[in-house]
ZAPA-85519 format. One record per residue (C-alpha): residue number from 1; residue in three letters; x, y, z. Coordinates in Angstrom, 1 decimal, padded with zeros to 4 digits. Last residue first. Example, Ala and Ser with C-alpha at 12.3 -4.5 7.8 and 13.67 -1.06 7.14 Angstrom:
ZAPA-85519
R num residuo     px     py     pz
R   2     SER  013.7 -001.1  007.1
R   1     ALA  012.3 -004.5  007.8
This chain:
ZAPA-85519
R num residuo     px     py     pz
R 358     UNK  119.8  175.6  102.9
R 357     UNK  117.7  178.7  103.1
R 356     UNK  120.0  181.2  101.2
R 355     UNK  120.4  178.9  098.3
R 354     UNK  116.6  178.8  097.8
R 353     UNK  116.9  182.3  096.3
R 352     UNK  118.4  180.7  093.2
R 351     UNK  120.7  183.2  091.6
R 350     UNK  119.9  183.4  087.9
R 349     UNK  122.4  185.0  085.6
R 348     UNK  123.9  181.6  084.6
R 347     UNK  120.5  180.2  083.7
R 346     UNK  121.8  176.8  082.9
R 345     UNK  121.5  175.9  086.6
R 344     UNK  124.0  174.7  089.1
R 343     UNK  123.9  175.6  092.8
R 342     UNK  120.5  174.4  093.8
R 341     UNK  120.8  171.3  091.7
R 340     UNK  124.2  170.5  093.2
R 339     UNK  122.7  170.7  096.7
R 338     UNK  119.9  168.4  095.7
R 337     UNK  122.4  165.8  094.4
R 336     UNK  124.3  165.8  097.7
R 335     UNK  121.0  165.1  099.4
R 334     UNK  120.3  162.4  096.8
R 333     UNK  123.4  160.4  097.6
R 332     UNK  127.1  160.0  096.9
R 331     UNK  127.3  162.1  093.8
R 330     UNK  129.0  161.2  090.5
R 329     UNK  129.2  163.7  087.6
R 328     UNK  128.6  162.7  084.1
R 327     UNK  129.8  162.6  080.5
R 326     UNK  128.6  159.4  078.8
R 325     UNK  131.4  157.0  077.7
R 324     UNK  128.9  154.2  077.5
R 323     UNK  130.6  152.0  080.1
R 322     UNK  131.5  155.1  082.1
R 321     UNK  127.8  155.9  082.5
R 320     UNK  127.3  152.8  084.6
R 319     UNK  125.3  149.9  083.2
R 318     UNK  125.3  147.1  085.8
R 317     UNK  121.7  146.2  086.6
R 316     UNK  120.2  144.9  089.8
R 315     UNK  120.0  148.4  091.3
R 314     UNK  121.9  150.5  093.9
R 313     UNK  120.9  153.9  094.9
R 312     UNK  124.0  154.9  097.0
R 311     UNK  126.1  156.0  094.1
R 310     UNK  123.8  158.6  092.6
R 309     UNK  124.7  159.5  089.0
R 308     UNK  124.3  163.2  088.0
R 307     UNK  124.0  163.9  084.3
R 306     UNK  124.5  167.6  083.4
R 305     UNK  122.3  168.6  080.5
R 304     UNK  124.1  170.2  077.6
R 303     UNK  121.3  169.3  075.1
R 302     UNK  123.5  166.6  073.5
R 301     UNK  124.7  165.7  077.0
R 300     UNK  121.3  164.3  077.9
R 299     UNK  120.8  161.9  075.0
R 298     UNK  122.5  158.8  076.5
R 297     UNK  121.0  159.3  079.9
R 296     UNK  117.5  160.1  078.5
R 295     UNK  117.6  157.1  076.1
R 294     UNK  118.4  154.5  078.7
R 293     UNK  121.7  152.7  079.3
R 292     UNK  122.7  154.7  082.4
R 291     UNK  121.6  152.2  085.1
R 290     UNK  124.5  151.9  087.6
R 289     UNK  124.7  155.3  089.3
R 288     UNK  121.0  155.8  089.9
R 287     UNK  119.7  158.8  087.9
R 286     UNK  119.6  162.6  088.3
R 285     UNK  119.3  164.8  085.2
R 284     UNK  120.4  168.5  085.4
R 283     UNK  119.8  171.8  083.7
R 282     UNK  116.8  171.3  081.6
R 281     UNK  115.6  174.0  079.1
R 280     UNK  117.2  172.2  076.2
R 279     UNK  114.7  169.3  076.7
R 278     UNK  111.9  171.7  075.7
R 277     UNK  109.2  173.2  078.0
R 276     UNK  106.4  175.1  076.4
R 275     UNK  106.4  178.7  077.5
R 274     UNK  107.2  180.2  074.1
R 273     UNK  104.4  178.2  072.5
R 272     UNK  105.0  175.1  070.4
R 271     UNK  103.1  175.0  067.0
R 270     UNK  102.7  171.4  065.8
R 269     UNK  099.4  170.9  067.5
R 268     UNK  098.3  167.5  066.3
R 267     UNK  095.0  166.7  064.6
R 266     UNK  096.6  166.5  061.2
R 265     UNK  098.9  163.8  062.6
R 264     UNK  095.9  161.4  062.6
R 263     UNK  096.2  158.8  065.3
R 262     UNK  095.8  155.1  065.6
R 261     UNK  098.0  153.9  062.7
R 260     UNK  101.0  155.6  064.2
R 259     UNK  103.0  158.7  063.6
R 258     UNK  105.9  159.7  065.9
R 257     UNK  108.8  159.7  063.4
R 256     UNK  106.8  162.0  061.1
R 255     UNK  106.6  164.4  064.0
R 254     UNK  110.3  165.0  064.1
R 253     UNK  111.1  168.4  062.7
R 252     UNK  107.7  169.7  063.6
R 251     UNK  108.0  169.1  067.3
R 250     UNK  105.2  167.1  068.8
R 249     UNK  103.4  168.9  071.7
R 248     UNK  102.4  166.6  074.6
R 247     UNK  100.1  168.1  077.3
R 246     UNK  101.6  167.8  080.7
R 245     UNK  101.0  165.2  083.4
R 244     UNK  100.2  166.2  087.0
R 243     UNK  096.5  165.1  086.9
R 242     UNK  097.7  162.0  085.0
R 241     UNK  099.9  160.9  088.0
R 240     UNK  097.1  161.6  090.5
R 239     UNK  094.5  159.6  088.4
R 238     UNK  096.9  156.7  088.3
R 237     UNK  097.3  156.8  092.1
R 236     UNK  093.5  156.8  092.4
R 235     UNK  093.3  153.7  090.2
R 234     UNK  095.3  151.4  092.5
R 233     UNK  092.1  149.7  093.7
R 232     UNK  091.0  148.0  096.9
R 231     UNK  093.3  150.1  099.1
R 230     UNK  095.9  149.9  101.9
R 229     UNK  098.1  146.9  100.9
R 228     UNK  100.0  148.7  098.2
R 227     UNK  101.3  151.3  100.6
R 226     UNK  103.0  148.5  102.6
R 225     UNK  105.5  147.8  099.9
R 224     UNK  108.6  149.6  101.3
R 223     UNK  107.4  149.0  104.9
R 222     UNK  107.9  145.3  104.4
R 221     UNK  104.7  143.2  104.8
R 220     UNK  102.5  142.6  107.8
R 219     UNK  099.8  140.1  106.8
R 218     UNK  099.0  139.6  103.2
R 217     UNK  095.4  140.8  103.4
R 216     UNK  093.8  139.9  100.1
R 215     UNK  093.7  141.7  096.8
R 214     UNK  090.5  140.7  095.0
R 213     UNK  090.9  137.8  092.5
R 212     UNK  092.3  137.6  089.0
R 211     UNK  093.9  141.0  089.5
R 210     UNK  093.5  144.6  088.4
R 209     UNK  096.6  146.4  087.6
R 208     UNK  097.1  150.2  087.4
R 207     UNK  098.6  151.8  084.3
R 206     UNK  099.4  155.4  083.3
R 205     UNK  098.9  157.3  080.0
R 204     UNK  099.8  160.7  078.8
R 203     UNK  099.2  161.4  075.1
R 202     UNK  101.2  160.4  072.0
R 201     UNK  098.5  157.9  070.8
R 200     UNK  100.5  154.9  069.6
R 199     UNK  103.6  155.4  071.7
R 198     UNK  101.7  156.3  074.8
R 197     UNK  099.7  153.1  074.5
R 196     UNK  102.7  150.9  074.0
R 195     UNK  104.8  152.5  076.7
R 194     UNK  101.8  152.2  079.2
R 193     UNK  101.6  148.4  078.6
R 192     UNK  105.3  147.8  078.5
R 191     UNK  105.8  149.7  081.8
R 190     UNK  103.1  147.5  083.5
R 189     UNK  104.9  144.4  082.2
R 188     UNK  108.1  145.5  083.8
R 187     UNK  106.6  146.5  087.1
R 186     UNK  104.6  143.3  087.7
R 185     UNK  107.1  141.3  089.8
R 184     UNK  108.6  144.4  091.5
R 183     UNK  112.3  143.4  091.8
R 182     UNK  114.2  142.0  094.7
R 181     UNK  113.9  142.9  098.4
R 180     UNK  111.3  144.5  100.6
R 179     UNK  109.9  141.3  102.0
R 178     UNK  106.8  141.7  099.8
R 177     UNK  109.2  141.9  096.8
R 176     UNK  111.0  138.7  097.9
R 175     UNK  107.7  136.8  098.1
R 174     UNK  106.6  138.2  094.7
R 173     UNK  109.9  137.1  093.0
R 172     UNK  109.7  133.6  094.5
R 171     UNK  106.3  133.1  093.0
R 170     UNK  103.4  132.2  095.3
R 169     UNK  101.8  135.6  095.1
R 168     UNK  101.4  135.2  091.4
R 167     UNK  099.0  138.2  091.1
R 166     UNK  098.0  137.5  087.5
R 165     UNK  097.3  140.7  085.6
R 164     UNK  094.0  142.3  084.5
R 163     UNK  094.6  145.6  082.7
R 162     UNK  093.4  149.0  083.9
R 161     UNK  094.7  151.9  081.9
R 160     UNK  094.0  155.5  082.8
R 159     UNK  094.3  157.5  079.6
R 158     UNK  094.9  161.2  079.0
R 157     UNK  093.5  163.7  076.5
R 156     UNK  090.1  162.0  076.1
R 155     UNK  087.7  163.6  073.7
R 154     UNK  085.4  160.8  072.6
R 153     UNK  087.7  160.0  069.7
R 152     UNK  090.5  159.5  072.3
R 151     UNK  088.3  157.1  074.2
R 150     UNK  087.4  155.1  071.1
R 149     UNK  091.1  154.9  070.2
R 148     UNK  092.0  153.7  073.7
R 147     UNK  089.4  150.9  073.3
R 146     UNK  091.0  149.9  070.0
R 145     UNK  094.5  150.0  071.6
R 144     UNK  093.3  147.6  074.3
R 143     UNK  091.7  145.2  071.8
R 142     UNK  094.9  145.3  069.7
R 141     UNK  097.2  144.1  072.6
R 140     UNK  097.2  140.5  071.7
R 139     UNK  100.0  139.0  073.9
R 138     UNK  101.5  141.4  076.3
R 137     UNK  104.3  139.3  077.6
R 136     UNK  105.9  137.2  080.4
R 135     UNK  103.8  138.6  083.3
R 134     UNK  100.7  137.5  081.4
R 133     UNK  098.1  139.6  079.6
R 132     UNK  094.9  137.8  078.8
R 131     UNK  093.3  140.8  077.1
R 130     UNK  089.6  140.0  077.5
R 129     UNK  087.6  140.9  074.4
R 128     UNK  086.0  144.1  073.2
R 127     UNK  088.1  146.1  075.6
R 126     UNK  086.1  148.3  078.0
R 125     UNK  085.9  152.0  077.8
R 124     UNK  084.4  153.3  081.1
R 123     UNK  081.8  155.9  080.3
R 122     UNK  081.5  159.3  082.1
R 121     UNK  084.7  160.8  080.9
R 120     UNK  086.7  162.0  083.8
R 119     UNK  087.3  165.7  084.5
R 118     UNK  089.1  165.7  087.8
R 117     UNK  088.1  167.8  090.9
R 116     UNK  090.4  165.8  093.1
R 115     UNK  087.8  164.9  095.8
R 114     UNK  084.6  164.8  093.8
R 113     UNK  085.9  163.6  090.4
R 112     UNK  088.3  161.2  092.1
R 111     UNK  085.5  159.8  094.3
R 110     UNK  083.3  159.1  091.3
R 109     UNK  086.1  157.4  089.4
R 108     UNK  087.1  155.3  092.4
R 107     UNK  083.5  154.1  092.9
R 106     UNK  083.3  153.1  089.2
R 105     UNK  086.6  151.2  089.6
R 104     UNK  085.3  149.4  092.6
R 103     UNK  082.3  148.2  090.6
R 102     UNK  084.5  147.0  087.7
R 101     UNK  086.8  145.2  090.2
R 100     UNK  083.8  143.4  091.8
R  99     UNK  082.5  142.4  088.4
R  98     UNK  085.8  140.6  087.6
R  97     UNK  088.2  142.0  085.0
R  96     UNK  088.2  140.2  081.6
R  95     UNK  086.8  143.3  079.9
R  94     UNK  090.2  145.0  080.5
R  93     UNK  089.5  148.6  081.4
R  92     UNK  090.3  152.0  079.8
R  91     UNK  089.4  154.9  082.0
R  90     UNK  089.3  158.3  080.1
R  89     UNK  090.7  161.5  081.5
R  88     UNK  090.0  165.0  080.1
R  87     UNK  093.1  166.7  081.1
R  86     UNK  093.5  170.1  082.8
R  85     UNK  096.6  171.8  081.6
R  84     UNK  099.2  173.6  083.7
R  83     UNK  102.2  172.6  081.6
R  82     UNK  102.8  172.2  077.9
R  81     UNK  105.7  169.8  077.2
R  80     UNK  107.9  169.5  074.2
R  79     UNK  108.3  166.6  071.8
R  78     UNK  111.0  165.1  069.5
R  77     UNK  114.1  166.4  071.4
R  76     UNK  115.4  162.8  072.1
R  75     UNK  115.0  163.7  075.8
R  74     UNK  111.3  164.3  075.3
R  73     UNK  110.9  161.2  073.2
R  72     UNK  112.4  159.1  076.0
R  71     UNK  110.1  160.7  078.6
R  70     UNK  107.2  160.1  076.4
R  69     UNK  108.0  156.4  076.4
R  68     UNK  108.4  156.5  080.2
R  67     UNK  105.2  158.4  081.1
R  66     UNK  105.9  162.0  082.2
R  65     UNK  104.9  163.4  085.5
R  64     UNK  105.3  167.1  086.3
R  63     UNK  106.5  168.3  089.7
R  62     UNK  106.1  171.8  091.0
R  61     UNK  102.9  171.1  092.9
R  60     UNK  104.5  168.3  094.9
R  59     UNK  103.0  164.8  094.3
R  58     UNK  101.7  162.5  097.0
R  57     UNK  100.6  158.9  096.2
R  56     UNK  099.4  157.4  099.4
R  55     UNK  096.7  155.1  098.0
R  54     UNK  099.1  153.5  095.6
R  53     UNK  102.6  155.1  096.1
R  52     UNK  103.4  156.1  092.5
R  51     UNK  106.2  158.7  092.9
R  50     UNK  109.3  157.3  091.2
R  49     UNK  107.5  154.7  089.0
R  48     UNK  105.2  157.4  087.6
R  47     UNK  107.8  159.5  085.8
R  46     UNK  109.9  162.6  086.7
R  45     UNK  110.2  166.3  085.7
R  44     UNK  111.1  168.7  088.5
R  43     UNK  110.3  172.4  088.1
R  42     UNK  111.6  175.3  090.2
R  41     UNK  114.2  172.9  091.6
R  40     UNK  115.9  172.2  095.0
R  39     UNK  112.6  171.7  096.7
R  38     UNK  111.6  169.4  093.9
R  37     UNK  114.8  167.4  094.6
R  36     UNK  113.8  166.7  098.2
R  35     UNK  110.2  166.0  097.2
R  34     UNK  111.3  163.5  094.6
R  33     UNK  113.7  161.9  097.0
R  32     UNK  110.9  161.5  099.6
R  31     UNK  108.6  160.1  096.9
R  30     UNK  111.1  157.4  095.7
R  29     UNK  109.6  155.0  098.3
R  28     UNK  106.4  155.1  096.3
R  27     UNK  105.7  151.4  096.5
R  26     UNK  109.1  149.8  095.6
R  25     UNK  112.0  150.4  093.3
R  24     UNK  112.4  154.1  094.2
R  23     UNK  115.4  153.8  096.5
R  22     UNK  117.2  150.4  096.5
R  21     UNK  116.3  150.1  092.8
R  20     UNK  115.0  146.6  092.0
R  19     UNK  115.3  147.0  088.2
R  18     UNK  111.6  146.9  087.3
R  17     UNK  111.0  150.6  086.5
R  16     UNK  113.8  153.1  085.9
R  15     UNK  114.6  155.8  088.6
R  14     UNK  114.6  159.1  086.7
R  13     UNK  114.7  162.6  088.2
R  12     UNK  114.7  165.7  085.9
R  11     UNK  115.7  169.3  086.5
R  10     UNK  114.4  172.8  085.6
R   9     UNK  115.9  175.9  087.3
R   8     UNK  114.3  178.9  085.6
R   7     UNK  110.7  177.8  086.0
R   6     UNK  108.7  181.0  086.7
R   5     UNK  110.3  183.0  084.0
R   4     UNK  109.8  180.1  081.5
R   3     UNK  106.2  179.8  082.7
R   2     UNK  105.5  183.5  082.0
R   1     UNK  103.8  185.3  084.9
């Protein structure tokens, strides 16, 4: 059956990274919301922050995961999405990681191949020098990009990124986060890493941290972050996100804007198929009420996408849609949003059979 006929009610869920969202700002606590909205959709597009729950990452079959930079490009109508592809995944690792972390990573790769049935390139692609990334900035990112380039030249179509980060458990931010409050202390730098890689190579990427020393038992932490205490590596969650990622198809009218020194545009497929998903195919975009300053929120109305802002998902920012004069509808919670998705789709002749089961 045609993908477009199968997916007639397509929606998107965004909960930006590193803004302390009450729902979706912690370790996979956005998963119940994603599952709810997926039930109200034929296809739900979201991003790793929403559904990444470390060892407990659980993604519904009708959800596709799009890294943040690529999500922006999608809403800007510069790329479209090809679903139901099997990626060849490469693992890119900071050479500054400890031997134990490298060994755990190899175990995770072998397990993912056997359990998930993934196609992972045999070699791990190490950076030629340690990256020395801090929580304040990326520093010299060239060795990471060079390792990614080697992986792409070896046939990789998706990149699992492992960069060593300082754990900083003694910081006030980390203590608040472990108590289920405040902002993820590494979320922002993780987003910058994956954004940079996806921008340069225009393929799905997802990041998992490795630390200066092995993750230690932190006692009983808040339920919102408990999933992060269950495993020795976060790599399986990255594999899951990449497994559910689409192939990126640049649109001919904008591909020149997407070029970088690391890719050859001659290698790109600039011929979208009828079933490839374009931004104009979306009906609704669901976001927290007070963070509407991103590209998807600003661009949504240009493609006649209804923006739904959720009141009860509070964040530390104060950028409501009214401030940017963005057309939108306010809903009180995600259950109300799900009802709206069921009842409102761009396919006006389409009666969603799920309406009869609510």
